[in-house]
C-alpha positions, -999 to +999 in steps of 0.1 A: +592+382+570+611+347+567+646+352+570+651+382+593+653+369+629+621+378+648+631+396+682+652+423+663+627+427+635+599+433+665+620+461+682+628+476+653+590+477+644+577+491+680+579+525+671+551+522+645+526+499+667+496+514+684+496+512+724+475+472+724+498+462+698+529+470+715+518+451+747+516+424+727+548+426+711+564+430+748+550+404+756+566+381+729+601+399+738+600+394+774+584+359+772+592+346+742+601+310+752+564+310+768+550+325+735+559+296+712+537+276+731+511+300+743+477+304+725+459+338+710+437+340+739+468+335+764+487+360+748+458+386+745+452+376+784+489+384+793+490+417+775+454+429+787+441+429+750+417+411+726+427+379+707+418+400+675+447+425+688+470+400+690+462+389+651+466+424+639+497+432+662+513+399+646+503+415+608+511+447+613+548+433+625+549+414+589+536+383+598+510+364+579+491+357+617+503+348+653+509+310+647+533+321+618+549+344+639+555+317+664+568+295+639+596+318+630+601+327+666+607+287+672+632+285+642+653+318+657+653+301+694+655+264+683+633+235+685+632+213+719+655+184+722+636+147+719+631+137+759+649+102+775+654+080+744+693+092+740+716+070+742+692+040+744+688+010+719+667+014+690+643-010+708+642+014+737+635+042+713+606+026+697+590+015+731+593+046+742+580+066+713+547+041+716+542+045+754+544+082+753+518+081+725+494+057+747+502+078+774+486+108+759+456+093+739+431+105+764+443+139+757+444+136+719+404+135+723+401+159+744+388+189+730+367+171+705+330+183+710+297+160+703+283+189+681+313+191+659+321+153+653+286+150+647+284+178+621+319+167+605+298+131+601+267+143+586+284+165+564+308+137+549+282+112+545+255+136+525+287+152+507+282+152+468+318+150+469+345+150+489+382+169+485+408+159+511+439+181+514+472+184+528+506+197+524+543+178+536+541+153+560+497+158+565+497+149+521+501+110+536+476+114+560+449+132+537+454+106+511+448+078+539+413+093+547+404+100+511+410+060+503+387+051+535+362+073+525+358+062+492+358+025+502+328+036+520+311+046+484+318+082+490+336+102+457+369+113+474+397+125+457+432+135+475+459+151+450+491+152+463+500+181+442+490+219+453+483+233+423+455+204+414+444+211+452+439+243+444+420+241+411+399+209+420+390+232+460+379+264+436+356+242+418+338+230+446+303+241+451+277+241+481+269+203+488+307+197+484+332+190+513+366+199+516+389+182+543+416+199+552+446+181+572+476+205+591+490+200+617+501+237+628+466+255+611+493+276+595+507+264+564+503+290+535+496+263+512+466+245+531+452+280+539+448+288+503+430+250+496+408+262+522+402+295+510+393+285+475+367+256+489+352+282+513+350+309+480+329+281+460+305+275+486+317+241+501+320+232+533+354+229+551+363+202+580+398+214+596+417+183+611+446+201+631+464+202+665+460+238+674+430+262+679+423+298+670+445+291+637+436+308+605+424+278+591+400+266+623+387+303+615+378+295+578+364+261+581+329+257+593+338+226+617+373+221+636+383+192+649+415+197+669+433+167+681+466+178+704+491+154+704+491+153+739+517+146+767+548+163+760+541+176+727+533+212+721+541+238+695+577+233+696+571+194+694+546+198+664+572+216+643+599+191+654+585+154+656+562+164+625+540+135+632+505+131+620+490+105+645+464+124+661+447+132+625+454+098+609+434+081+638+410+107+638+403+105+599+399+064+605+374+071+632+354+094+610+353+070+588+338+046+612+315+068+624+301+075+588+300+037+583+276+035+616+250+054+603+238+032+577+251+003+588+233-023+561+245+001+532+284+001+548+278-039+547+269-036+511+298-014+504+324-038+520+311-066+505+319-052+472+350-037+483+366-072+495+356-090+465+380-063+448+407-070+478+404-105+473+406-107+438+441-089+440+455-115+465+480-142+452+457-174+452+492-191+459+504-170+486 
């Protein structure tokens, strides 16, 4: 279901739902604006059902899962407008953007746990090989993370082509790691890559903005960094920025280097030799 309006489609499907699933559908119908921002757990609590029922209801309605339903519902109702900067000068817009990110920085790390971060760093540092995957605006973030992991001496690739990602993911084995970058955690090509990696026995590390998604359920480690501030599910779809994942990726590389400072220094010295050789001596 991708083209039909969501709310009429849900109403039409109500007769074939069981009572618990119908309760979920009623929440979406009666509190549509709220449902776009709500988590699976919040929908479940509102409908007095389990989170599994929320997922099952979304699938019975023709969606891949609850995040997929939310994306299409946001499409139908319209994404939120950017606040505060309309009519401002370009510099005002830029300053406002930076200020909002700075104000929300503490919120970005609020869902990270010591256990999950430590596990991610251990997996990366000890990996035989690493595949970093991302689709659309997540692709440049994936490539940046891969380059920085590679500069630490880790065997890392980040192909931009989806089919290349999928093939490489399916060839991964136990001892390999697949880092998957996805803001919503619900993009179909990204989910396919994660599924292929899991099928081969590789560990999946998810860098995403939302909990309870199909991606986080596939991942051995989920590192959730919401945008914070005013940002929510609608803003995630509207602004399509990946600043939290980009910062987190760089921070993980720093944490990997900190595990063995001497080895990291040796690698850095060799990297600087290469970088120095590329600089224009006349510049």
